[in-house]
C-alpha positions in Angstrom: -39.7 50.2 181.2 -42.2 49.3 183.3 -44.4 51.8 185.5 -46.9 51.4 188.3 -50.1 53.3 187.7 -49.6 57.1 188.3 -46.0 57.1 186.9 -43.9 55.4 189.2 -41.0 53.4 187.3 -40.8 50.0 188.6 -37.1 48.7 189.1 -35.9 46.4 186.2 -35.1 43.6 188.3 -38.5 43.1 189.5 -39.7 42.7 185.8 -39.4 38.9 185.5 -39.9 36.7 188.4 -40.5 33.4 187.0 -37.1 31.8 188.2 -36.1 34.4 190.6 -35.1 32.4 194.0 -35.7 35.9 195.9 -39.0 36.4 194.1 -41.1 36.6 197.4 -39.0 39.6 198.4 -39.3 41.6 195.5 -43.0 41.1 195.1 -43.2 42.6 198.7 -41.1 45.5 197.6 -43.8 45.9 194.3 -46.5 45.8 197.1 -44.4 48.5 199.1 -44.4 51.0 196.1 -48.2 50.4 195.3 -48.8 51.3 198.9 -46.1 54.4 199.2 -47.1 55.9 195.8 -50.9 55.0 196.5 -51.6 53.6 192.8 -52.5 50.5 191.3 -50.4 47.4 190.6 -51.2 45.1 187.7 -49.4 41.4 188.3 -49.9 38.5 185.6 -49.2 35.2 187.2 -50.1 31.4 187.5 -48.9 31.4 191.1 -52.6 31.4 193.1 -51.0 32.0 196.1 -49.9 35.4 194.8 -53.0 36.1 193.5 -54.4 35.6 196.8 -52.4 38.7 198.1 -54.2 40.9 195.7 -57.0 43.0 196.3 -58.7 42.0 193.0 -58.2 38.9 190.6 -59.2 38.8 187.0 -58.7 35.7 185.5 -58.2 35.0 181.7 -59.3 31.6 179.6 -58.6 31.2 176.1 -57.8 34.9 175.9 -61.2 36.2 177.5 -62.2 37.5 180.8 -63.1 33.9 182.6 -64.1 35.6 186.1 
């Protein structure tokens, strides 16, 4: 199971978005869940456009925090 900070469960259909044609809609729903439950949301992505939508971005390089 996957949970948002604060305990709200994330539905199983939005856990792996790499090959999903409707990933944009699912990402929107994740942000809506975050707002509705007033909690944190952690995303791991290689998509710089998605990262721009986040309040905070932590980049990793070679297994360590790069920024």
